[in-house]
C-alpha positions as CSV (number, residue, x, y, z in Angstrom):
1,X,3.6,1.8,29.1
2,X,3.9,-1.1,26.6
3,X,6.9,-1.6,24.4
4,X,6.7,-4.6,22.1
5,X,9.4,-5.9,19.9
6,X,9.5,-4.6,16.3
7,X,7.1,-6.6,14.3
8,X,7.2,-8.4,11.1
9,X,6.8,-6.7,7.8
10,X,6.3,-3.2,8.4
11,X,3.7,-4.6,8.8
12,X,-5.9,1.1,9.2
13,X,-22.0,7.4,1.6
14,X,-23.8,8.0,-1.4
15,X,-26.5,5.5,-2.4
16,X,-24.4,4.6,-5.4
17,X,-21.3,3.9,-3.4
18,X,-23.3,1.9,-0.9
19,X,-24.7,-0.2,-3.8
20,X,-21.3,-0.9,-5.2
21,X,-20.0,-2.0,-1.8
22,X,-23.1,-4.2,-1.5
23,X,-22.3,-5.8,-4.8
24,X,-18.7,-6.5,-3.7
25,X,-20.1,-8.1,-0.5
26,X,-22.3,-10.3,-2.6
27,X,-19.3,-11.7,-4.4
28,X,-17.0,-11.8,-1.4
29,X,-17.3,-15.5,-0.9
30,X,-14.6,-18.2,-0.6
31,X,-15.3,-19.2,-4.2
32,X,-13.9,-15.8,-5.2
33,X,-10.6,-16.6,-3.6
34,X,-10.4,-19.8,-5.5
35,X,-10.5,-17.8,-8.7
36,X,-7.0,-16.4,-8.0
37,X,-4.0,-17.9,-9.9
38,X,-3.1,-21.3,-8.5
39,X,0.6,-20.7,-7.9
40,X,0.6,-18.8,-4.6
41,X,3.3,-18.4,-2.0
42,X,3.3,-19.7,1.6
43,X,4.9,-16.5,2.9
44,X,2.9,-14.9,5.7
45,X,1.4,-11.5,5.4
46,X,1.6,-9.7,8.7
47,X,0.3,-6.4,10.0
48,X,2.9,-3.7,9.8
49,X,1.8,-2.1,13.0
50,X,3.0,-5.0,15.2
51,X,5.5,-3.9,17.7
52,X,5.2,-0.2,17.0
53,X,3.0,0.8,19.9
54,X,4.8,2.6,22.7
55,X,2.1,4.3,24.8
56,X,-0.8,2.0,25.5
57,X,-4.3,2.3,27.1
58,X,-4.2,6.0,27.9
59,X,-7.4,7.6,29.1
60,X,-7.1,10.6,26.8
61,X,-4.4,12.2,24.6
62,X,-1.9,14.3,26.4
63,X,0.4,17.1,25.3
64,X,3.8,16.7,23.6
65,X,5.5,18.0,26.8
66,X,3.6,15.4,28.9
67,X,4.6,12.6,26.4
68,X,8.2,13.6,26.7
69,X,8.0,13.6,30.5
70,X,6.2,10.3,30.6
71,X,7.7,8.2,27.7
72,X,10.5,10.4,26.3
73,X,8.8,10.6,22.9
74,X,6.7,13.2,21.0
75,X,3.0,12.2,20.5
76,X,1.0,14.0,17.8
77,X,-2.6,14.5,17.1
78,X,-4.3,14.8,13.7
79,X,-4.7,18.5,14.3
80,X,-0.9,18.8,14.6
81,X,-0.4,16.7,11.4
82,X,-2.9,19.0,9.6
83,X,-0.7,22.0,10.6
84,X,2.5,20.3,9.7
85,X,1.3,19.3,6.2
86,X,-0.6,22.6,5.7
87,X,-3.9,20.8,5.2
88,X,-6.1,23.4,6.7
89,X,-5.9,25.7,3.7
90,X,-7.2,22.9,1.5
91,X,-10.1,22.2,3.9
92,X,-11.1,25.9,3.9
93,X,-11.5,25.6,0.1
94,X,-13.7,22.5,0.6
95,X,-11.0,20.0,-0.5
96,X,-11.6,17.2,2.1
97,X,-11.6,14.1,-0.2
98,X,-15.4,14.5,-0.6
99,X,-16.7,12.2,-3.3
100,X,-13.6,9.9,-3.2
101,X,-13.2,6.5,-1.6
102,X,-10.2,5.0,0.2
103,X,-9.9,1.3,0.4
104,X,-8.1,-0.3,3.3
105,X,-7.2,-4.0,3.3
106,X,-6.5,-5.9,6.5
107,X,-7.1,-9.4,7.8
108,X,-9.9,-9.9,10.4
109,X,-10.5,-6.1,10.7
110,X,-11.9,-4.7,14.0
111,X,-15.4,-5.2,15.4
112,X,-15.4,-1.7,16.9
113,X,-14.0,0.2,14.0
114,X,-17.0,2.5,13.5
115,X,-17.4,3.3,17.2
116,X,-13.6,3.9,17.5
117,X,-13.5,6.3,14.5
118,X,-16.5,8.2,15.9
119,X,-14.7,8.6,19.3
120,X,-11.5,9.6,17.6
121,X,-13.2,12.2,15.4
122,X,-15.1,13.7,18.3
123,X,-12.0,14.0,20.4
124,X,-10.4,16.3,17.8
125,X,-13.5,18.1,16.7
126,X,-13.7,16.4,13.3
127,X,-16.8,15.1,11.5
128,X,-16.8,11.3,11.4
129,X,-17.6,9.2,8.4
130,X,-19.2,5.8,7.8
131,X,-16.8,2.9,7.4
132,X,-18.2,0.4,5.0
133,X,-16.9,-3.0,6.0
134,X,-16.5,-5.7,3.3
135,X,-15.9,-9.2,4.6
136,X,-14.0,-11.2,2.0
137,X,-14.6,-14.9,2.3
138,X,-15.4,-16.5,5.7
139,X,-14.1,-14.1,8.3
140,X,-14.1,-15.8,11.7
141,X,-15.7,-14.2,14.8
142,X,-13.4,-11.7,16.4
143,X,-11.6,-13.1,19.5
144,X,-9.9,-10.4,21.6
145,X,-7.7,-13.2,23.1
146,X,-6.2,-14.1,19.7
147,X,-3.0,-12.1,19.2
148,X,-3.2,-12.4,15.4
149,X,-6.6,-10.8,15.4
150,X,-5.8,-8.1,17.9
151,X,-2.7,-7.3,15.9
152,X,-4.7,-6.8,12.7
153,X,-7.4,-4.9,14.6
154,X,-4.8,-2.5,15.8
155,X,-3.6,-2.1,12.2
156,X,-7.1,-1.7,10.9
157,X,-7.8,1.1,13.5
158,X,-4.6,2.9,12.7
159,X,-5.2,2.7,9.0
160,X,-8.8,4.0,9.2
161,X,-8.1,6.8,11.6
162,X,-5.0,8.1,9.7
163,X,-6.8,8.1,6.4
164,X,-9.7,10.0,7.9
165,X,-7.3,12.4,9.6
166,X,-6.1,13.7,6.3
167,X,-9.2,13.2,4.1
168,X,-12.1,13.7,6.5
169,X,-14.6,13.9,3.6
170,X,-13.6,10.7,1.9
171,X,-15.5,7.5,2.2
172,X,-13.6,4.6,3.7
173,X,-14.1,0.9,2.8
174,X,-12.4,-1.5,5.2
175,X,-11.9,-4.9,3.6
176,X,-11.6,-7.7,6.1
177,X,-10.1,-11.0,4.9
178,X,-10.5,-14.2,7.0
179,X,-7.2,-16.1,6.9
180,X,-5.9,-17.5,10.1
181,X,-2.2,-18.3,10.2
182,X,-3.0,-21.4,12.3
183,X,-4.3,-23.0,9.1
184,X,-1.0,-22.4,7.3
185,X,-2.6,-20.0,4.8
186,X,-0.7,-16.9,3.9
187,X,-3.3,-14.3,3.4
188,X,-1.7,-12.6,0.4
189,X,-3.9,-14.3,-2.3
190,X,-7.0,-13.5,-0.4
191,X,-6.0,-9.9,0.0
192,X,-5.2,-9.6,-3.7
193,X,-8.4,-11.2,-4.8
194,X,-10.4,-8.9,-2.5
195,X,-8.7,-5.9,-4.0
196,X,-9.4,-7.1,-7.5
197,X,-13.0,-7.7,-6.7
198,X,-13.5,-4.1,-5.4
199,X,-11.6,-2.7,-8.4
200,X,-13.8,-4.6,-10.8
201,X,-16.9,-3.3,-9.0
202,X,-15.7,0.3,-9.2
203,X,-15.2,0.6,-5.5
204,X,-12.3,2.8,-4.4
205,X,-10.0,5.4,-5.9
206,X,-7.0,4.7,-3.8
207,X,-5.9,1.5,-2.0
208,X,-3.6,1.5,1.0
209,X,-1.8,-1.6,2.2
210,X,0.0,-1.7,5.5
211,X,1.4,-5.1,5.2
212,X,4.3,-6.8,3.6
213,X,6.6,-9.9,3.3
214,X,10.3,-10.0,2.6
215,X,11.0,-10.9,-1.0
216,X,13.5,-13.5,0.1
217,X,10.8,-15.5,2.0
218,X,8.7,-16.3,-1.1
219,X,9.0,-19.8,-2.6
220,X,11.5,-20.1,-5.4
221,X,13.4,-16.9,-4.5
222,X,16.6,-18.7,-3.7
223,X,16.6,-20.3,-7.2
224,X,15.8,-17.0,-8.9
225,X,12.2,-18.1,-9.5
226,X,10.0,-15.1,-8.8
227,X,6.8,-16.6,-10.1
228,X,5.2,-16.8,-6.6
229,X,5.4,-13.0,-6.4
230,X,4.5,-12.3,-10.1
231,X,1.4,-14.5,-9.8
232,X,0.1,-12.2,-7.1
233,X,0.2,-9.0,-9.2
234,X,-3.2,-9.4,-10.8
235,X,-4.9,-6.9,-8.5
236,X,-2.3,-4.2,-9.2
237,X,-2.5,-4.9,-13.0
238,X,-6.2,-4.4,-12.7
239,X,-5.8,-1.2,-10.7
240,X,-3.5,0.2,-13.4
241,X,-6.1,-0.5,-16.1
242,X,-8.8,1.2,-14.0
243,X,-6.7,4.1,-12.8
244,X,-6.8,3.2,-9.2
245,X,-3.9,4.4,-7.1
246,X,-2.2,1.6,-5.1
247,X,0.0,2.4,-2.1
248,X,2.0,0.2,0.3
249,X,4.1,0.7,3.4
250,X,7.8,0.4,2.6
251,X,8.6,-1.5,5.8
252,X,9.9,-0.9,9.3
253,X,13.2,-2.8,9.0
254,X,15.3,-0.1,7.3
255,X,17.4,-1.7,4.6
256,X,16.7,-5.2,6.0
257,X,13.5,-7.0,6.9
258,X,12.1,-9.9,8.7
259,X,13.1,-13.6,8.2
260,X,10.4,-16.1,7.4
261,X,9.7,-17.0,11.0
262,X,9.2,-13.4,11.9
263,X,11.6,-13.6,14.8
264,X,14.7,-12.1,13.3
265,X,16.1,-10.0,10.4
266,X,18.3,-10.7,7.4
267,X,21.9,-9.7,7.9
268,X,22.1,-8.2,4.4
269,X,20.0,-5.7,2.5
270,X,16.6,-7.0,1.4
271,X,13.3,-5.6,0.3
272,X,9.6,-6.5,0.7
273,X,6.5,-7.0,-1.4
274,X,4.1,-5.4,-2.2
275,X,6.1,-2.2,-1.5
276,X,8.8,-3.1,-4.1
277,X,6.2,-3.7,-6.9
278,X,6.6,-1.1,-9.6
279,X,2.8,-0.9,-9.9
280,X,2.7,0.2,-6.3
281,X,3.7,3.6,-4.8
282,X,6.0,2.7,-1.9
283,X,5.5,5.0,1.1
284,X,8.4,5.3,3.5
285,X,8.8,7.0,6.8
286,X,10.0,10.3,8.3
287,X,10.2,11.7,11.8
288,X,8.4,15.0,12.3
289,X,9.7,17.6,14.8
290,X,6.8,19.7,15.8
291,X,5.8,22.1,18.6
292,X,2.4,21.9,20.4
293,X,0.8,23.9,17.6
294,X,2.0,21.5,15.0
295,X,4.6,23.8,13.5
296,X,8.0,22.4,12.5
297,X,10.9,23.2,14.8
298,X,13.3,21.3,12.6
299,X,13.3,19.7,9.2
300,X,12.0,16.2,8.8
301,X,14.5,13.4,9.3
302,X,14.4,9.6,8.6
303,X,12.2,7.5,10.7
304,X,14.7,5.4,12.8
305,X,13.8,4.7,16.4
306,X,11.7,1.6,17.3
307,X,11.9,0.6,13.7
308,X,13.3,2.3,10.6
309,X,11.8,3.3,7.3
310,X,12.1,0.5,4.8
311,X,14.1,1.2,1.6
312,X,16.5,-0.2,-0.8
313,X,16.8,-2.2,-4.0
314,X,14.4,-5.0,-5.0
315,X,15.9,-8.3,-5.8
316,X,12.8,-9.2,-7.9
317,X,12.0,-6.2,-10.0
318,X,14.3,-4.3,-12.3
319,X,14.4,-0.5,-12.5
320,X,11.1,0.7,-13.9
321,X,11.0,3.5,-16.5
322,X,9.8,6.1,-13.9
323,X,13.1,5.7,-12.0
324,X,15.4,6.1,-15.0
325,X,16.1,9.6,-13.8
326,X,17.5,8.3,-10.5
327,X,19.4,5.3,-12.0
328,X,22.6,6.5,-10.3
329,X,20.9,5.8,-7.0
330,X,18.9,2.7,-7.6
331,X,21.1,1.1,-10.3
332,X,19.4,-1.5,-12.4
333,X,16.8,-2.4,-9.7
334,X,13.5,-1.0,-8.5
335,X,14.3,1.2,-5.6
336,X,12.0,2.1,-2.6
337,X,10.5,4.1,-1.2
338,X,9.0,6.6,-3.6
339,X,7.7,9.1,-1.1
340,X,7.5,9.4,2.7
341,X,5.2,10.6,5.5
342,X,5.2,10.6,9.3
343,X,6.1,7.2,10.8
344,X,8.5,7.5,13.7
345,X,7.3,6.3,17.1
346,X,9.1,9.3,18.6
347,X,6.5,11.5,16.9
348,X,3.8,8.8,16.7
349,X,0.1,9.2,16.2
350,X,-2.6,9.1,18.8
351,X,-5.1,6.3,18.0
352,X,-8.3,5.3,19.8
353,X,-9.5,1.7,20.0
354,X,-11.8,-0.5,22.0
355,X,-11.7,-3.9,20.2
356,X,-9.9,-5.4,23.2
357,X,-12.2,-4.9,26.2
358,X,-9.2,-5.2,28.5
359,X,-7.4,-2.3,26.8
360,X,-9.8,0.4,25.9
361,X,-8.3,3.8,25.3
362,X,-5.7,5.8,23.5
363,X,-2.4,4.4,22.1
364,X,0.6,6.0,20.3
365,X,1.4,4.2,17.1
366,X,4.3,4.6,14.6
367,X,5.7,2.8,11.6
368,X,5.2,3.1,7.9
369,X,1.8,1.4,8.4
370,X,0.9,5.0,9.6
371,X,2.6,6.6,6.6
372,X,0.7,4.8,3.9
373,X,-2.8,5.6,5.1
374,X,-1.8,9.2,5.7
375,X,-0.6,9.4,2.1
376,X,-3.8,7.7,0.9
377,X,-5.6,10.8,2.3
378,X,-3.4,13.1,0.3
379,X,-4.2,11.1,-2.9
380,X,-7.9,11.3,-2.1
381,X,-7.6,15.1,-1.9
382,X,-5.9,15.2,-5.3
383,X,-8.6,12.9,-6.8
384,X,-11.2,15.5,-5.6
385,X,-9.3,18.4,-7.1
386,X,-8.7,16.6,-10.4
387,X,-12.3,15.5,-10.6
388,X,-11.2,11.9,-11.4
389,X,-8.8,9.3,-10.2
390,X,-5.2,10.3,-10.4
391,X,-4.3,6.6,-10.9
392,X,-0.7,5.3,-10.9
393,X,1.2,8.3,-9.6
394,X,4.8,7.0,-9.7
395,X,5.8,8.7,-13.0
396,X,4.2,12.0,-11.7
397,X,6.1,11.8,-8.4
398,X,9.5,11.7,-10.1
399,X,8.5,14.3,-12.7
400,X,7.3,16.7,-10.1
401,X,10.4,16.2,-7.9
402,X,12.4,17.8,-10.7
403,X,10.4,21.0,-10.6
404,X,10.1,23.7,-8.0
405,X,6.8,24.7,-6.4
406,X,5.2,21.2,-6.8
407,X,4.9,20.5,-3.1
408,X,7.6,17.8,-2.9
409,X,9.8,18.6,0.0
410,X,13.3,17.0,0.0
411,X,14.4,15.2,3.2
412,X,18.2,15.6,3.2
413,X,19.4,16.0,6.8
414,X,21.9,13.1,6.5
415,X,20.0,10.8,8.9
416,X,19.7,7.2,7.6
417,X,17.6,4.0,7.8
418,X,20.4,1.6,9.0
419,X,18.8,-1.0,11.3
420,X,19.5,-4.3,13.0
421,X,23.2,-4.0,12.0
422,X,22.5,-3.6,8.3
423,X,23.8,-0.4,6.9
424,X,21.0,1.6,5.2
425,X,20.8,4.7,3.1
426,X,21.2,8.4,4.0
427,X,18.7,11.2,3.4
428,X,20.7,13.4,0.9
429,X,19.8,16.0,-1.7
430,X,17.4,14.6,-4.2
431,X,16.1,11.0,-4.4
432,X,17.4,8.5,-1.9
433,X,16.4,5.1,-0.7
434,X,15.7,6.4,2.8
435,X,12.8,8.7,2.0
436,X,12.4,8.5,-1.8
437,X,11.7,11.9,-3.4
438,X,11.0,13.3,0.1
439,X,7.7,14.2,1.7
440,X,5.0,16.6,0.7
441,X,3.6,20.1,1.4
442,X,-0.1,19.2,0.8
443,X,-1.6,22.3,-0.9
444,X,1.1,22.6,-3.6
445,X,1.4,18.9,-4.1
446,X,-2.3,18.2,-4.4
447,X,-2.7,20.9,-7.0
448,X,0.4,19.8,-8.9
449,X,-0.6,16.1,-8.8
450,X,-4.2,16.9,-9.9
451,X,-2.9,19.0,-12.8
452,X,-0.3,16.6,-14.1
453,X,-2.8,13.6,-13.9
454,X,-5.5,15.2,-16.1
455,X,-6.3,12.8,-18.9
């Protein structure tokens, strides 16, 4: 068993789609990165998955009871998630995300991503799908002895397998950026430029981002100068124009988050970007309580074990219009998260990987880096039902939360996301900064989101 420390941030085809990806590949050169705005931060982007692996290198997935006996946690398969979120009724109707594309952005990627998804899918009797890999800029050869690379490979694997678990019919594009922290480059500008390039080439209906950096660590923050963050928003602005949904993990530090060196946490409430960006849907974390069949034995609670679901007020962004209805909760600031999915390590997801030849096998992952790709699958399902991209869903989320029968399930059991000595927020009736509007019951939510998003 491997228990690592909680990591930074909080922070894994048709001929036409193939051609579009090829076009993106053709432009994915270092010169493309240089086209980004000049004023960029020196804050590190780090994979959210770091530190949220409990079980490691297991030969094959084991039952919940065996997980409890061996590691004192629940371990869930995608089949159990499907039951918990009532996804099977959608699949029976042919709603699998077919015809839609999920874009996943991670540094370095994983050299074994296709093989690992194939093994993962076969294990659970699911059809696999082709992962189109786009290398943005000069991506260095993968070195399994490089902890930065293996950390991102783990994140890439989690992202891809979770997205596929929910939307097995969707296409997946994994964008690999090639920034090494040893060179003192942050990675965020490259990620944003890569996203914008794919958006401009028409590749992707929903983008999921399992990485983040604390707002306070960006240059100029202490002086009230937020230009280093605002100058990175160009991909999200482009996504809004092209009706591409953008998601981000809300963080794994509860109401606080990592300091610039990645070794500690702020002693006060802070927030992280890109999760806090109003053009992004912030995906927080819950803890599922399931039996072996995947049925709930208790209501969902707030993810708070080997990390805690990120949430709170942004210090950079003021309250957006879509949160005016919850201004008594968020005040004058942008509040996160907007919605939540499974993220607790006690209730973590089985993931298969082989990128590290010394650690081939099954791991149990948790963190909101799991929640965001899970939700990207839900969005892909809604895209299919709608027959078009649902686009920026934030206004829809808060509107649907006011109505019954829309598939939004309130998380209100009184648990909280206090973490590392910083008092967080409780899950109460209605919107809160522990789980947002709550979680989702997929069939009703997909139908409601598709309906409300019709242009």
